[in-house]
C-alpha positions as CSV (number, residue, x, y, z in Angstrom):
1,M,-29.5,-10.0,-9.8
2,P,-26.0,-8.7,-8.8
3,I,-24.8,-5.3,-10.1
4,K,-22.1,-5.8,-12.6
5,R,-19.5,-3.0,-12.8
6,F,-16.7,-2.3,-15.2
7,I,-13.2,-2.0,-13.8
8,A,-11.5,1.1,-15.1
9,G,-8.1,0.4,-16.6
10,A,-8.4,-3.4,-16.1
11,V,-6.8,-5.5,-18.8
12,C,-8.2,-8.9,-19.7
13,Q,-5.7,-11.7,-18.9
14,Q,-6.6,-13.7,-22.0
15,C,-7.2,-11.2,-24.9
16,G,-5.5,-8.1,-23.5
17,A,-8.5,-5.8,-24.1
18,Q,-8.5,-2.8,-21.8
19,D,-11.7,-1.5,-20.1
20,K,-13.7,-4.6,-21.1
21,V,-13.6,-6.4,-17.7
22,R,-16.6,-6.3,-15.4
23,A,-16.9,-7.6,-11.9
24,W,-19.6,-8.5,-9.4
25,E,-19.9,-10.2,-6.1
26,D,-21.6,-13.6,-5.9
27,E,-23.2,-13.5,-2.4
28,A,-24.2,-17.2,-2.4
29,E,-20.6,-18.5,-2.9
30,K,-18.9,-15.5,-1.3
31,V,-16.6,-14.9,-4.3
32,M,-16.0,-12.1,-6.7
33,R,-16.5,-13.0,-10.4
34,R,-14.8,-11.1,-13.3
35,E,-15.7,-11.4,-16.9
36,C,-14.3,-9.9,-20.1
37,V,-17.1,-8.8,-22.4
38,S,-14.8,-8.9,-25.4
39,C,-13.7,-12.5,-25.3
40,G,-15.8,-14.1,-22.5
41,H,-12.9,-15.0,-20.3
42,Q,-14.0,-15.5,-16.6
43,D,-12.2,-15.9,-13.3
44,V,-13.2,-16.1,-9.7
45,I,-11.6,-14.4,-6.6
46,A,-12.2,-15.7,-3.1
47,L,-13.5,-12.9,-0.8
48,E,-12.9,-14.7,2.4
49,T,-9.7,-16.6,3.1
50,P,-9.8,-19.8,5.1
51,D,-8.9,-19.6,8.7
52,Q,-5.1,-19.4,8.6
53,S,-2.9,-18.9,11.5
54,E,-0.4,-16.0,11.4
55,L,2.9,-16.9,9.7
56,V,5.7,-17.4,12.2
57,T,8.4,-14.8,12.0
58,R,11.2,-13.7,14.3
59,V,9.0,-10.9,15.6
60,N,6.1,-13.1,16.7
61,Y,8.1,-16.3,17.5
62,T,7.6,-17.3,21.1
63,D,9.8,-20.1,22.1
64,P,11.6,-20.0,25.5
65,V,14.5,-22.0,24.2
66,F,15.2,-19.4,21.4
67,D,15.0,-16.6,23.9
68,E,17.7,-18.2,26.1
69,D,20.1,-18.6,23.2
70,V,20.0,-14.9,22.3
71,K,23.0,-13.1,23.7
72,P,24.1,-9.5,23.2
73,V,26.9,-8.7,20.7
74,R,30.1,-7.1,22.1
75,I,31.9,-4.9,19.6
76,L,35.7,-4.8,19.9
77,D,37.9,-2.0,18.9
78,A,40.1,-3.4,16.0
79,S,42.6,-0.6,16.0
80,G,44.6,-2.0,18.9
81,P,45.9,-0.3,22.0
82,K,46.7,3.4,21.7
83,D,50.1,4.6,22.9
84,S,50.4,8.1,24.3
């Protein structure tokens, strides 16, 4: 039998009761279950996410074509030539 613990400060999503939500881990299904003792509302949270690859961003993007297209920026002085 899993140990069910109340979550301090948690508010039920259905009835809005505070400090009435308890949670426990379901080892068989590898999920966390929550239940409101006031209204009986229940929900499930997955503990393990499916194997997902890392999101592609400009930091971890590795494409040689992209690297060749990158050129340094040259800053020009917009004030014009200075006369002495």
